[in-house]
N, C-alpha and C positions, 0 to 999 in steps of 0.2 A: 465822280469819274469811275464807273465800273470798269474792270479790266479782267482779262484772262491771261494766263502765262503757262507755258509748257517748255520742258527741256529734256533732251535725251543726251547723256554724256557717255562716251566710250573712251576708256583710257588705253593708251598704248603700253602702260606698265600696270600690271594687275597683281604683282606679288610684293608683299611688304614683310619685313622681319618682325614688325610690331602688330599686335592684335588690334583690329579696328575698334573693338568694344572698349578699349582703354581710353579712347578719345584723344589719342596722341595726334597733334595737328598735321603730321606729315605723311599720312597714309592715303592711299588712293583706292577708290572703288572701281572695279573693272567696268561695270555697266550700271547706269542709274537713269531712272525716268521719274520725273515729277510733273504734276499738272495741277492747276487750281486757279483761283481767282479771288478778287476782293474788291474793296472800295477805296477810292482815293479822294482827297480834297485838296484843292489849290486855292491859295489866297494871294492876291496881287496880280498885276498885269505885267506883260513884257515891257521893258524899258521904264519901270518904276523903281523907286529906291528900296522897297520892301517886297520880298517874295517868300512864300512858304508852301510846302507840300507835305502831306502825310498820307501813307497808304497802310492798310491793314489787309492781310490775306491769309487764306487757308489753302494748304496743298496736300494732295495725295502723293505719297512717296513710296516707290517699290522697295526702298531700302529700310526705311524706318516707319512705315505705315502712313504717317501724316505729321505735318508740322505747321506752325503758324509763324507769320513774319509781320513785324511792324517796322516801317522805315519812314524817314522824313528828312527834310532839309529846310534851313532858313538862311536867307541872305539879305544883308542890309548894306546898301551903298552909302558909305560915310563921306567920301570925297569923289571928285570926278574920275579918279583912276583906282580907287581903293574900296573894297567891300569886306565886311566881316561875315564869315560863313560858319555854319555848324550843320552837321548831319549825323544820323544815327541809323543803325540796323540792329534789330533785336529778334532773335529766333527762339522758338520754344524747345528746340533740341539742344540740351545743355552740353552734350559732348561732341556734337558733330558740326557746329558752326561757330564762328568767332563773332560774338556780339561786338559792336563797335560804336563809339561816340567820337566824333572828330570836331575840333574847333580850328579855325584858321583865318588868315587874312589873305585876300586875293587881290593881286595888283594887276589891273588890266593894262595892256599895252596901248590901247586906244581909249580916248576919252569917251565916257558913256554918253550916248545920245538920248536925250529925253524928248518925248513927244508931247 
């Protein structure tokens, strides 16, 4: 699954008492543009018990020149209403993004329909 992605962000607040280079998580960039693309892979079909997706991408960024991102998710339906899920996002910019790994249990309000 090849893809392209682009974003332009403009903040209504551009002043911060903390230096952006320190990597403090609560600062805001006044203007930012990034664009790039990558490849993704999906395993599993809709309405099956197991689904997974992974994407790897490279981006040009007018703030930090360039960065890479890897993200993915896995979901396994264990009962009619309940699934176990995990997801992750990993960025190559050590100070400017929060890498995340999440684990969870998802409870559906409707019974999952299998085809």
